[in-house]
VEXDREN-2710 file (C-alpha; in Angstrom, 1 decimal):
% VEXDREN-2710
k/r/px/py/pz
1/MET/-18.8/-29.8/-37.5
2/ARG/-18.4/-29.0/-33.8
3/LYS/-14.6/-29.8/-34.0
4/LEU/-14.3/-27.5/-37.0
5/ILE/-15.9/-24.6/-35.2
6/VAL/-13.7/-25.1/-32.1
7/THR/-10.6/-25.3/-34.3
8/ILE/-11.5/-22.1/-36.2
9/PHE/-12.2/-20.3/-32.9
10/VAL/-8.8/-21.4/-31.5
11/ILE/-6.9/-20.4/-34.6
12/LEU/-8.6/-17.0/-34.8
13/ASN/-7.8/-16.3/-31.1
14/LEU/-4.2/-17.5/-31.1
15/PRO/-2.6/-14.1/-31.8
16/THR/-4.3/-12.7/-28.7
17/PHE/-2.9/-15.3/-26.2
18/GLY/0.3/-14.4/-24.4
19/GLN/0.4/-10.8/-25.5
20/THR/1.3/-8.9/-22.4
21/GLY/3.5/-5.9/-21.7
22/THR/6.0/-4.9/-19.1
23/ILE/6.7/-1.8/-17.0
24/ASP/10.2/-1.4/-15.7
25/GLY/12.5/1.4/-14.5
26/THR/14.4/2.8/-11.6
27/VAL/13.7/5.0/-8.6
28/ILE/16.2/7.4/-7.1
29/ASP/16.4/9.8/-4.1
30/LYS/16.3/13.2/-5.7
31/THR/18.3/14.8/-2.9
32/ASP/21.5/12.8/-3.6
33/SER/20.7/10.7/-6.7
34/SER/21.2/7.5/-4.8
35/ASN/19.1/4.4/-5.8
36/LEU/16.1/3.6/-3.6
37/ALA/16.3/-0.1/-2.7
38/GLY/13.4/-1.8/-1.0
39/LEU/10.7/0.7/-2.3
40/PRO/7.3/-1.0/-2.9
41/ILE/5.6/-0.1/-6.2
42/VAL/2.0/-1.2/-6.5
43/ILE/-0.5/-1.1/-9.3
44/VAL/-3.4/1.0/-7.9
45/GLY/-6.6/-1.1/-7.3
46/THR/-4.8/-4.4/-7.5
47/ARG/-2.6/-6.7/-5.4
48/THR/0.1/-6.6/-8.0
49/GLY/3.3/-5.0/-7.0
50/VAL/7.1/-5.3/-6.7
51/ILE/9.9/-4.0/-4.6
52/THR/12.9/-2.3/-6.0
53/ASN/16.2/-4.1/-5.9
54/ASN/19.6/-2.8/-4.6
55/GLU/20.0/-0.6/-7.7
56/GLY/16.5/0.9/-7.4
57/TYR/15.3/-1.2/-10.4
58/PHE/11.8/-2.7/-10.7
59/LYS/10.0/-4.8/-13.2
60/LEU/6.3/-5.5/-13.5
61/SER/5.8/-8.3/-16.1
62/ASN/2.9/-10.1/-17.8
63/LEU/0.6/-7.1/-17.6
64/GLN/-2.5/-7.0/-19.9
65/PRO/-2.4/-4.1/-22.3
66/GLY/-4.1/-1.1/-20.9
67/THR/-3.5/2.0/-18.7
68/TYR/-2.3/1.7/-15.1
69/ASP/-1.7/3.9/-12.1
70/LEU/1.5/3.1/-10.1
71/ALA/1.8/4.1/-6.4
72/PHE/5.1/4.2/-4.5
73/GLN/6.1/5.4/-1.1
74/PHE/9.3/5.7/0.9
75/ILE/9.2/6.7/4.5
76/GLY/10.9/10.1/5.0
77/LEU/10.9/11.0/1.3
78/GLY/7.2/11.0/0.5
79/GLU/4.8/9.2/-1.8
80/ASP/3.6/9.6/-5.3
81/THR/1.3/8.1/-7.9
82/VAL/2.3/8.0/-11.6
83/ARG/-1.0/8.0/-13.5
84/ASN/-1.9/6.7/-16.9
85/VAL/1.1/4.4/-17.6
86/ASN/0.3/2.8/-20.9
87/VAL/1.1/-0.9/-21.4
88/VAL/1.3/-2.2/-24.9
89/ALA/1.4/-5.9/-25.9
90/ASN/5.0/-7.2/-26.4
91/GLU/6.6/-3.9/-25.4
92/VAL/8.4/-2.5/-22.3
93/THR/7.4/0.8/-20.8
94/THR/10.3/2.3/-19.0
95/LEU/9.9/4.8/-16.1
96/ASN/12.6/6.8/-14.3
97/LEU/11.1/8.0/-11.0
98/GLY/12.4/10.1/-8.1
99/LEU/11.5/11.0/-4.6
100/PRO/10.8/13.4/-2.9
101/ILE/8.4/15.0/-5.3
102/GLY/9.2/18.6/-5.7
103/ASP/11.9/20.4/-3.7
104/CYS/11.7/19.5/0.0
105/SER/15.2/20.7/0.8
106/GLY/14.5/24.5/0.5
107/ASN/14.4/26.7/3.5
108/LYS/10.9/27.1/5.0
109/PRO/9.9/30.4/6.5
110/LYS/10.3/30.9/10.2
111/ASN/6.7/32.2/10.6
112/CYS/4.1/29.8/12.0
113/PRO/1.8/28.7/9.1
114/ILE/-1.2/28.7/11.5
115/ASP/-1.1/32.3/12.7
116/GLY/2.0/33.9/11.1
117/SER/3.7/34.5/14.5
118/THR/7.4/34.1/15.2
119/SER/7.4/34.5/18.9
120/GLU/7.2/30.8/19.9
121/VAL/8.9/29.3/16.9
122/ILE/12.2/27.4/17.4
123/PRO/14.4/25.5/15.0
124/ILE/14.3/21.7/14.8
125/ILE/17.8/20.2/14.8
126/TYR/18.7/16.8/13.4
127/GLY/21.6/14.5/13.9
128/LEU/23.4/13.3/17.0
129/PRO/23.4/16.2/19.5
130/GLY/26.4/17.1/21.6
131/ASN/26.4/18.6/25.2
132/LYS/25.9/22.2/24.0
133/LEU/22.9/21.3/21.8
134/MET/21.4/19.1/24.6
135/LYS/21.5/22.1/27.0
136/LYS/19.9/24.3/24.4
137/ALA/17.1/21.7/23.9
138/GLU/16.6/21.6/27.7
139/ARG/16.2/25.4/27.8
140/GLY/13.7/25.2/24.9
141/LYS/15.9/27.1/22.5
142/VAL/15.9/24.2/19.9
143/ARG/13.8/21.0/19.4
144/LEU/15.6/17.8/18.6
145/GLY/14.2/16.1/15.5
146/GLY/16.0/12.7/15.5
147/CYS/19.2/11.2/14.1
148/ILE/17.9/10.1/10.7
149/VAL/17.9/13.1/8.3
150/THR/16.0/13.3/5.0
151/GLY/15.3/16.1/2.6
152/CYS/11.7/16.6/3.7
153/ASP/12.1/16.9/7.4
154/PRO/10.3/19.8/9.1
155/GLN/12.7/22.7/10.0
156/TRP/10.7/24.7/12.5
157/TYR/8.5/24.0/15.5
158/CYS/5.7/26.3/16.8
159/GLU/5.4/25.7/20.5
160/ARG/2.1/27.7/20.7
161/HIS/0.3/25.3/18.3
162/ASN/2.5/22.2/18.8
163/HIS/3.1/22.2/15.1
164/LYS/6.2/21.1/13.1
165/TYR/6.7/22.5/9.6
END
């Protein structure tokens, strides 16, 4: 009798074993549509995650059916969380993601966001500076921002408040 009960239990539960879903997709840089390789994507609240390949592709397999939040971040382009990604058994949920979120490349106003002044606000210049630009930086007419340029770099510097924006 015991073997019969165990056999019935196993047979009734067979359809539920192995029914997992997958989340896959790609991540691009919205400023130039290039693929973001090496971007970590993590399921929030777990230790489960992957890193995008050279084409910006990722795949999270063997996920139990349910709803998940995915977090991803790329230095210089920002971070985001995609909420309520639904995983269905034996199906693939495909996401196409992009960074930065929103438009970071637009011109920011010259006014300091702290007090609205413009008197001690100077531009931040990116890239490899030449002699002319170095002299301007020495005189405090511009601030050098670095050689690596992204779409979300601050464009202005308020000397009064030591604030980049």
